[in-house]
C-alpha positions as CSV (number, residue, x, y, z in Angstrom):
1,X,0.0,0.0,0.0
2,X,1.4,3.4,-1.0
3,X,2.0,5.8,1.8
4,X,0.0,9.1,1.8
5,X,2.0,12.1,0.7
6,X,1.8,13.8,4.1
7,X,3.3,10.7,5.7
8,X,6.2,10.6,3.2
9,X,6.8,14.4,3.7
10,X,6.9,13.9,7.5
11,X,9.4,11.1,7.3
12,X,11.6,13.1,4.9
13,X,11.5,16.0,7.3
14,X,12.6,13.8,10.2
15,X,15.5,12.4,8.1
16,X,16.6,16.0,7.2
17,X,16.4,17.0,10.9
18,X,18.4,14.0,12.0
19,X,21.2,14.9,9.5
20,X,21.1,18.7,10.3
21,X,24.2,20.1,11.9
22,X,25.3,23.6,13.1
23,X,28.7,25.3,13.1
24,X,29.2,27.2,16.3
25,X,32.1,29.7,16.4
26,X,33.9,32.0,18.8
27,X,35.8,31.0,21.9
28,X,32.9,31.5,24.3
29,X,30.3,29.7,22.3
30,X,32.7,26.8,21.5
31,X,33.9,26.5,25.1
32,X,30.3,26.3,26.4
33,X,29.3,23.7,23.8
34,X,32.4,21.6,24.5
35,X,31.5,21.6,28.2
36,X,27.9,20.7,27.6
37,X,27.5,16.9,28.0
38,X,24.1,17.1,26.2
39,X,25.6,18.6,23.1
40,X,26.6,16.1,20.4
41,X,29.9,17.2,19.0
42,X,31.1,16.2,15.6
43,X,34.1,18.2,14.4
44,X,36.3,20.8,16.1
45,X,38.5,23.1,14.0
46,X,40.9,25.4,16.0
47,X,44.1,27.4,15.5
48,X,47.0,26.6,17.8
49,X,46.3,29.8,19.7
50,X,42.6,29.0,20.2
51,X,43.5,25.4,21.2
52,X,45.7,26.6,24.0
53,X,42.9,28.8,25.3
54,X,40.4,26.0,25.1
55,X,42.7,23.3,26.3
56,X,40.8,22.4,29.4
57,X,37.4,22.3,27.6
58,X,38.8,20.2,24.8
59,X,40.4,17.7,27.2
60,X,37.1,17.1,28.9
61,X,35.0,16.8,25.6
62,X,36.6,13.6,24.2
63,X,37.0,15.1,20.7
64,X,40.1,15.3,18.6
65,X,40.8,18.9,17.4
66,X,41.8,19.7,13.8
67,X,44.6,22.3,13.8
68,X,44.0,25.0,11.1
69,X,46.0,27.8,9.7
70,X,44.4,31.1,10.8
71,X,44.9,32.5,7.3
72,X,43.0,29.6,5.7
73,X,40.6,28.6,8.4
74,X,39.2,25.2,7.5
75,X,35.7,25.4,9.0
76,X,32.9,26.2,6.4
77,X,32.0,29.6,7.9
78,X,30.8,32.9,6.4
79,X,34.0,34.9,5.8
80,X,32.5,37.7,8.0
81,X,32.2,35.4,11.0
82,X,34.4,36.5,13.9
83,X,35.4,32.9,14.8
84,X,38.5,33.8,17.0
85,X,40.1,30.6,15.7
86,X,37.6,28.2,17.0
87,X,34.6,26.4,15.3
88,X,32.7,23.4,16.4
89,X,30.2,21.3,14.3
90,X,27.4,20.0,16.5
91,X,23.9,18.6,16.3
92,X,21.0,20.9,17.5
93,X,20.0,20.4,21.1
94,X,16.8,18.6,21.8
95,X,15.0,20.2,24.8
96,X,11.9,18.1,24.6
97,X,8.4,19.5,24.2
98,X,7.2,22.8,25.5
99,X,4.5,21.0,27.5
100,X,7.2,19.1,29.4
101,X,9.2,22.2,30.1
102,X,6.1,24.3,31.0
103,X,5.0,22.0,33.8
104,X,8.4,20.7,34.8
105,X,10.5,21.7,37.8
106,X,12.5,24.3,35.9
107,X,15.8,22.5,36.3
108,X,16.9,23.1,32.7
109,X,18.2,26.5,34.0
110,X,18.5,28.5,37.1
111,X,14.8,29.4,37.2
112,X,13.1,30.0,40.5
113,X,9.7,31.4,41.5
114,X,6.6,31.3,39.3
115,X,7.4,30.1,35.7
116,X,8.0,32.5,32.9
117,X,8.1,31.7,29.2
118,X,8.9,33.9,26.2
119,X,7.2,33.3,22.9
120,X,8.5,34.9,19.7
121,X,6.1,35.6,16.8
122,X,8.2,35.8,13.6
123,X,11.4,37.2,15.2
124,X,13.9,36.1,12.6
125,X,17.1,38.0,13.5
126,X,19.6,35.6,15.1
127,X,21.2,38.4,17.0
128,X,17.9,39.4,18.6
129,X,17.1,35.9,19.5
130,X,20.5,35.3,20.9
131,X,20.2,38.4,23.1
132,X,16.7,37.2,24.2
133,X,18.1,33.9,25.3
134,X,20.7,35.7,27.4
135,X,18.0,37.7,29.1
136,X,15.8,34.6,29.5
137,X,18.6,32.9,31.3
138,X,19.4,35.9,33.5
139,X,15.7,36.2,34.6
140,X,15.2,32.4,35.0
141,X,12.7,31.9,32.2
142,X,11.7,28.3,31.5
143,X,12.1,28.6,27.8
144,X,12.1,30.8,24.7
145,X,9.7,29.5,22.1
146,X,9.6,30.2,18.4
147,X,8.0,28.7,15.3
148,X,9.6,26.1,13.1
149,X,9.2,28.6,10.2
150,X,9.7,32.3,10.1
151,X,12.0,32.2,13.1
152,X,15.8,32.3,13.7
153,X,17.2,28.8,13.5
154,X,20.0,27.6,15.8
155,X,23.1,29.1,14.1
156,X,26.6,30.1,15.0
157,X,25.6,33.8,14.9
158,X,22.8,33.2,17.3
159,X,25.0,31.1,19.7
160,X,27.7,33.8,19.7
161,X,25.2,36.5,20.6
162,X,23.7,34.3,23.2
163,X,27.2,34.1,24.8
164,X,26.7,30.6,26.1
165,X,23.0,30.8,27.0
166,X,22.1,28.6,24.0
167,X,23.7,25.6,25.9
168,X,21.6,26.2,29.0
169,X,18.4,28.0,28.1
170,X,15.8,25.9,26.3
171,X,15.1,27.2,22.8
172,X,12.0,25.3,21.6
173,X,10.5,25.4,18.1
174,X,6.8,24.7,17.6
175,X,4.6,24.2,14.5
176,X,1.9,26.6,15.5
177,X,2.3,29.5,17.9
178,X,-1.4,30.1,18.6
179,X,-1.9,26.4,19.4
180,X,1.0,26.5,21.8
181,X,-0.5,29.6,23.5
182,X,-3.8,27.8,24.0
183,X,-1.9,24.8,25.5
184,X,-0.1,27.1,27.9
185,X,-3.4,28.7,28.9
186,X,-4.9,25.3,29.6
187,X,-1.9,24.6,31.9
188,X,-2.7,27.8,33.9
189,X,-0.4,30.3,32.2
190,X,-1.5,33.9,31.9
191,X,-0.6,34.8,28.2
192,X,0.3,38.4,27.7
193,X,1.1,39.9,24.3
194,X,3.3,43.0,24.0
195,X,1.6,45.6,21.8
196,X,2.3,49.3,21.7
197,X,-1.5,50.0,21.3
198,X,-2.3,48.3,24.6
199,X,-4.0,50.3,27.3
200,X,-2.3,48.7,30.3
201,X,1.3,48.2,31.3
202,X,2.9,44.9,32.2
203,X,2.9,45.9,35.9
204,X,-0.8,46.7,35.8
205,X,-1.6,43.4,34.1
206,X,0.3,41.3,36.6
207,X,-0.8,43.2,39.7
208,X,-2.0,40.6,42.2
209,X,-1.0,37.8,39.7
210,X,2.8,37.6,40.1
211,X,2.5,34.2,41.6
212,X,1.0,32.8,38.4
213,X,2.8,31.2,35.5
214,X,3.1,33.9,32.8
215,X,3.9,33.7,29.1
216,X,5.1,36.8,27.3
217,X,4.5,37.0,23.6
218,X,6.9,39.3,21.6
219,X,6.5,40.2,17.9
220,X,9.0,41.2,15.3
221,X,9.9,44.9,15.1
222,X,7.7,46.6,12.6
223,X,4.9,44.0,11.9
224,X,4.4,43.2,15.6
225,X,2.1,40.4,16.6
226,X,-0.1,38.8,14.0
227,X,-3.8,39.0,14.3
228,X,-4.3,35.4,15.3
229,X,-1.6,35.8,18.0
230,X,-3.3,39.0,19.3
231,X,-6.7,37.3,19.5
232,X,-5.2,34.3,21.4
233,X,-3.6,36.4,24.2
234,X,-5.4,36.8,27.5
235,X,-4.5,40.4,27.5
236,X,-2.3,43.0,25.6
237,X,0.3,45.0,27.5
238,X,2.8,47.7,26.8
239,X,6.0,49.0,28.2
240,X,5.6,52.4,29.8
241,X,8.0,54.9,28.1
242,X,9.2,58.2,29.4
243,X,9.3,61.3,27.2
244,X,8.7,61.1,23.5
245,X,10.4,57.8,23.0
246,X,8.1,54.9,22.2
247,X,9.9,51.8,21.1
248,X,12.6,49.3,22.0
249,X,14.5,46.7,20.2
250,X,12.7,43.4,20.6
251,X,15.6,41.9,22.6
252,X,15.6,44.9,25.0
253,X,11.8,44.7,25.3
254,X,12.0,41.1,26.2
255,X,14.5,41.9,29.1
256,X,12.3,44.7,30.4
257,X,9.1,42.5,30.1
258,X,10.7,39.6,32.0
259,X,11.9,42.0,34.8
260,X,8.5,43.7,35.0
261,X,6.7,40.4,35.3
262,X,8.9,38.8,37.9
263,X,7.2,37.2,40.9
């Protein structure tokens, strides 16, 4: 019996995902990945200078480094990448499902207090997502969630901006953001969407509710949240600005929102 097209497509997608690899670069990102026992490491390319700086991490990672000439660096990176003489090919991390993380004990990171989750609606810039991962780790968020499509994939640029947070802060990809928001609401999360047209601030929306699990939904700069995303939120909130300034980079907004919602 011939398999339906959707079954064949799903199987092909799984095979592609299984074969997918990422090149991390930069001393900090490579060191943190080498020291992460959950990270599957495939190939390490370093200059002699970088190898000396990473000696301890390399010794504990059970991987044989390839020594490369800094003038003809052997890793297949973008020529503009600031690799600092170190690049590591890895498999993407598998954090499990957002449902497991949302109701878990938060031991994937240093989270404490009521759970916080950040959801990203079409935020595609890897530097923004990397910075959001750093803020999420600092403020103890359970996870940063993005869509499988129209989102920043796990890349070397994202990892370098995240400055090690990619190894510790769950970055979970989902097929449908609105469905995930509904699932979080069913688990007791208060889902707040950041929108500049909102009438209430984050502080006002969480007053008396700081002990609740909260999910903060951030949109891309310019387009903001899509209509379906807006409709699915429990409430829309804004960041209160002083003077005539009225917008923040999405990564800065995520940091402010996480701080403002803290329990």
